[in-house]
C-alpha positions as CSV (number, residue, x, y, z in Angstrom):
1,M,-7.9,1.2,34.6
2,R,-10.1,4.1,35.7
3,W,-11.9,4.1,32.4
4,N,-15.3,5.6,33.9
5,R,-13.4,8.9,33.7
6,A,-13.6,8.9,29.8
7,R,-15.9,10.5,27.7
8,R,-18.8,7.8,26.3
9,S,-18.8,7.7,22.5
10,D,-22.0,7.7,20.7
11,N,-20.8,6.1,17.4
12,V,-21.4,2.7,18.7
13,V,-23.9,0.6,17.2
14,D,-25.5,-2.7,18.4
15,A,-26.1,-5.5,15.9
16,R,-25.6,-8.5,17.6
17,G,-29.2,-9.3,17.7
18,R,-28.8,-9.0,13.6
19,S,-25.5,-11.0,13.1
20,G,-25.2,-12.7,9.5
21,M,-27.0,-9.7,8.1
22,R,-26.6,-8.8,4.4
23,L,-25.1,-6.1,2.9
24,G,-27.1,-3.1,2.4
25,G,-27.4,-3.5,-1.5
26,G,-28.4,-7.4,-0.7
27,L,-25.1,-8.9,-1.5
28,G,-25.1,-12.3,0.0
29,L,-22.3,-14.7,0.6
30,G,-22.8,-16.1,-2.9
31,G,-22.5,-12.7,-4.5
32,I,-19.3,-11.8,-2.2
33,A,-17.3,-15.1,-3.5
34,I,-18.2,-13.9,-7.2
35,V,-16.9,-10.4,-6.4
36,V,-13.6,-12.1,-5.1
37,V,-13.0,-14.4,-7.9
38,L,-13.4,-11.6,-10.3
39,G,-11.2,-9.2,-8.7
40,L,-8.5,-11.6,-8.2
41,L,-8.6,-12.0,-11.9
42,S,-9.1,-8.3,-13.0
43,G,-6.4,-7.5,-10.5
44,Q,-8.6,-5.6,-8.4
45,D,-8.8,-5.6,-4.9
46,P,-11.9,-7.7,-4.0
47,L,-12.2,-5.5,-0.6
48,Q,-12.4,-2.5,-2.7
49,I,-14.8,-3.6,-5.0
50,L,-17.1,-4.8,-2.2
51,G,-17.0,-1.1,-0.6
52,Q,-17.9,0.5,-3.7
53,L,-20.8,-2.0,-4.1
54,A,-22.0,-1.5,-0.6
55,S,-21.4,2.3,-0.9
56,Q,-24.0,2.3,-4.1
57,G,-26.5,-0.4,-2.6
58,G,-28.1,1.2,0.2
59,P,-27.4,1.6,4.0
60,A,-24.5,0.5,5.7
61,V,-24.4,-2.2,8.7
62,S,-24.3,0.7,11.4
63,Q,-27.9,1.8,10.3
64,Q,-29.7,-1.3,10.6
65,G,-28.1,-1.8,14.2
66,E,-29.8,0.1,17.3
67,Q,-27.9,1.9,20.0
68,P,-26.6,0.0,22.8
69,A,-28.0,-0.3,25.9
70,A,-26.5,2.2,28.7
71,D,-26.6,-0.9,31.6
72,D,-24.1,-2.9,29.9
73,P,-20.6,-2.7,31.7
74,Q,-18.7,-4.4,28.5
75,V,-20.5,-1.8,26.2
76,E,-19.9,1.0,28.6
77,F,-16.3,0.4,28.3
78,V,-16.0,0.2,24.8
79,R,-18.1,3.2,24.5
80,A,-15.2,5.1,27.0
81,V,-12.6,4.0,24.9
82,L,-13.9,4.5,21.6
83,G,-14.7,8.3,23.3
84,D,-11.3,8.9,24.5
85,T,-9.9,7.9,20.9
86,E,-12.2,10.2,19.3
87,D,-11.1,13.1,21.9
88,T,-7.5,12.3,21.2
89,W,-7.3,11.9,17.5
90,R,-9.7,14.9,17.0
91,A,-7.4,17.1,18.8
92,L,-3.9,15.8,17.0
93,F,-5.9,16.4,13.5
94,Q,-6.9,19.7,14.7
95,Q,-2.9,20.7,15.5
96,S,-2.0,19.4,11.8
97,G,-4.9,21.6,10.5
98,A,-7.2,18.7,9.6
99,Q,-10.3,17.4,10.7
100,Y,-10.7,14.1,12.0
101,R,-13.9,12.0,11.0
102,D,-14.8,9.6,13.9
103,P,-15.5,6.0,12.9
104,T,-18.2,4.0,13.9
105,L,-18.2,0.4,16.1
106,V,-20.1,-2.2,15.2
107,L,-20.7,-4.9,18.0
108,F,-21.8,-8.0,16.4
109,R,-22.0,-11.4,17.8
110,G,-20.8,-14.7,15.4
111,G,-20.4,-13.1,12.1
112,V,-21.3,-10.0,10.1
113,N,-21.6,-8.5,6.7
114,S,-19.3,-5.1,6.1
115,A,-18.4,-3.5,3.2
116,C,-15.4,-5.6,3.0
117,G,-17.5,-8.6,2.9
118,F,-18.7,-11.2,5.7
119,A,-16.4,-12.2,8.8
120,S,-16.6,-14.6,11.5
121,S,-15.9,-13.7,14.9
122,A,-13.2,-16.2,14.2
123,V,-11.0,-13.5,12.4
124,G,-11.1,-11.3,15.3
125,P,-11.8,-7.4,15.6
126,F,-11.3,-5.7,12.1
127,Y,-11.7,-2.2,10.6
128,C,-13.1,-2.3,7.3
129,P,-11.8,0.9,5.7
130,G,-14.6,0.4,2.9
131,D,-17.1,1.7,5.2
132,Q,-14.8,3.3,7.8
133,Q,-16.2,1.0,10.6
134,V,-14.4,-1.1,13.5
135,Y,-16.0,-4.3,13.9
136,L,-16.1,-6.2,17.5
137,D,-17.4,-9.1,18.9
138,L,-17.0,-8.9,22.8
139,Q,-16.5,-12.6,23.0
140,F,-12.9,-11.7,21.7
141,F,-11.8,-10.2,24.9
142,D,-12.6,-13.3,26.7
143,D,-10.7,-15.4,24.0
144,M,-7.6,-13.1,25.0
145,A,-8.0,-14.1,28.3
146,R,-8.5,-17.8,27.8
147,R,-6.4,-18.4,24.7
148,F,-3.5,-16.2,25.0
149,A,-3.4,-15.0,28.6
150,A,-4.1,-11.7,27.6
151,A,-6.5,-10.8,30.5
152,G,-7.4,-7.0,31.6
153,D,-9.2,-3.8,30.8
154,F,-6.2,-1.9,29.4
155,A,-5.3,-4.9,27.2
156,Q,-8.9,-4.6,25.7
157,A,-8.5,-1.0,25.0
158,Y,-5.2,-1.5,23.2
159,V,-7.5,-4.0,20.9
160,I,-9.9,-1.3,20.3
161,A,-7.2,1.5,20.0
162,H,-5.5,-0.6,17.3
163,E,-8.4,-1.0,14.9
164,V,-9.0,2.9,15.1
165,G,-5.6,3.3,14.1
166,H,-6.7,1.7,11.1
167,H,-9.2,4.5,10.8
168,V,-6.4,6.9,11.3
169,Q,-4.3,5.3,8.4
170,T,-7.8,5.2,6.0
171,L,-7.7,9.2,6.8
172,L,-4.3,9.9,6.4
173,G,-4.2,8.1,3.1
174,V,-2.4,5.3,4.1
175,S,-4.9,2.3,3.0
176,Q,-5.0,3.8,-0.4
177,R,-1.2,3.8,-0.7
178,M,-1.5,0.0,0.2
179,Q,-4.0,-0.6,-2.2
180,T,-1.7,1.1,-5.2
181,A,1.3,-0.9,-3.9
182,R,-1.0,-4.4,-3.8
183,Q,-2.3,-3.5,-7.3
184,R,1.4,-2.8,-8.7
185,G,2.6,-6.0,-7.1
186,A,4.4,-4.9,-4.0
187,Q,5.3,-7.4,-1.7
188,M,2.5,-7.5,1.1
189,E,3.3,-10.6,3.3
190,G,6.2,-11.6,5.2
191,D,8.4,-9.8,7.5
192,N,9.5,-7.0,5.7
193,G,6.0,-6.6,3.6
194,L,3.7,-4.2,3.7
195,L,1.1,-5.4,5.8
196,V,3.4,-5.8,8.6
197,R,4.4,-2.4,8.1
198,Q,0.5,-1.4,8.4
199,E,0.0,-3.2,11.1
200,L,2.9,-2.1,13.3
201,Q,2.0,1.4,12.4
202,A,-1.3,1.1,13.8
203,D,0.0,-0.7,17.2
204,C,2.2,2.5,17.4
205,F,-1.0,5.0,16.8
206,A,-2.9,2.9,19.7
207,G,0.4,4.1,21.6
208,V,0.3,7.5,20.8
209,W,-3.6,7.1,21.9
210,A,-2.5,5.6,24.8
211,Y,-0.1,8.4,25.8
212,H,-2.4,11.2,25.6
213,A,-5.5,9.5,27.4
214,Q,-3.0,8.9,30.1
215,Q,-1.8,12.5,30.0
216,R,-5.6,14.0,30.1
217,L,-7.3,11.7,32.1
218,D,-4.5,10.0,34.4
219,W,-6.6,6.7,34.2
220,L,-3.7,3.8,34.4
221,E,-3.4,1.9,37.7
222,Q,-0.5,-0.2,38.4
223,G,0.0,-3.4,35.8
224,D,-2.6,-1.5,33.2
225,L,0.6,-0.9,30.8
226,E,2.1,-4.3,31.6
227,E,-1.5,-5.8,30.5
228,A,-1.5,-3.6,26.9
229,L,2.5,-4.8,26.3
230,N,1.4,-8.3,27.3
231,A,-1.1,-8.4,24.7
232,A,0.8,-6.8,21.8
233,N,3.4,-9.9,22.7
234,A,0.4,-12.7,22.7
235,I,-0.5,-11.9,19.5
236,G,2.8,-11.5,17.6
237,D,2.9,-13.8,14.3
238,D,6.0,-15.6,15.6
239,R,4.4,-16.5,18.6
240,L,0.8,-17.5,16.7
241,Q,2.6,-19.6,14.4
242,Q,4.8,-21.4,16.9
243,Q,1.3,-22.1,18.7
244,S,-0.8,-23.3,15.9
245,Q,1.8,-25.3,14.0
246,G,4.8,-25.5,15.9
247,R,7.3,-23.6,13.4
248,V,7.7,-19.7,12.7
249,V,7.5,-18.9,8.9
250,P,8.4,-15.5,8.7
251,D,7.5,-15.6,4.6
252,A,3.9,-15.5,5.8
253,F,4.3,-12.7,8.4
254,T,1.1,-10.2,8.5
255,H,1.2,-8.2,11.9
256,G,4.7,-8.5,12.8
257,T,6.5,-10.4,15.7
258,S,5.9,-10.0,19.1
259,A,9.0,-8.1,20.0
260,Q,7.9,-5.7,17.1
261,R,4.5,-5.2,18.1
262,V,5.6,-4.3,21.8
263,R,8.2,-2.0,20.4
264,W,6.0,0.1,18.2
265,F,3.3,0.5,20.7
266,R,5.8,1.4,23.1
267,A,7.4,3.9,20.5
268,G,3.9,5.5,20.7
269,F,3.2,5.3,24.3
270,E,6.5,7.0,25.3
271,H,6.6,10.3,23.0
272,G,2.7,10.4,22.0
273,E,4.1,11.4,18.4
274,P,2.4,10.4,15.2
275,G,5.4,11.0,13.5
276,R,7.4,8.6,15.4
277,C,5.0,6.0,13.9
278,D,6.6,6.0,10.2
279,T,7.0,2.4,10.0
280,F,7.2,2.5,6.1
281,K,10.3,4.5,5.9
282,T,12.2,2.8,8.8
283,A,14.9,0.0,8.2
284,R,14.6,-1.6,11.1
285,L,11.2,-2.7,12.5
């Protein structure tokens, strides 16, 4: 992957020296636990409550970090991929008469507090709609290669683009509709649940980005596409469950099967049309 061809994003913040920070408003782990319990008892989404507290309480994580060093190849790669997602989604939003708002990508190590609460590196990369930031521990890329045999720079790019896909969902109102559905008791988990549909749409959005990035930069080399498809296949619910517990439990799915994740990434990559990514209306995932 000739990623050096991409524009570098200025929206990457290095918080690796401040892992385990408290939220801007000073909410520690004990406070987060209380909010989670109160949210569950009241029927509200704890993540939304935490997001509101963070926005009211003070600066976000990104304002407590620093600009990453320019001589770190891993960081430069992240900046290049994020920069190209910005270019792609800005253009696509403009075509539909809307304006794309760039997310911030926060690099952390070990654990981090976001508007969605504390997360350890064990959860993997994640997007928090409460502060509209992507969180990434670069160690995850080593874990992908070691644990899931999903190595390669385009596999890593797919992971970043998937999280950015969740940001696109926030801007399109999908995240808010998910929250409303959760509050009214809709089926969230399971092989036909809304969480699976949300994750598969993010996979499709990642494919849309990959299509336009290739059209613009011609940066893919032989084997790159296979790297991304292999990564999507490696982190399917069915495969992960089989590896961890020796059996597959469809009722506990949250991200979709390996085949589904590959199929929806391909759907975005083959056509580059966000309109083909409506996983919420299709009968066949």
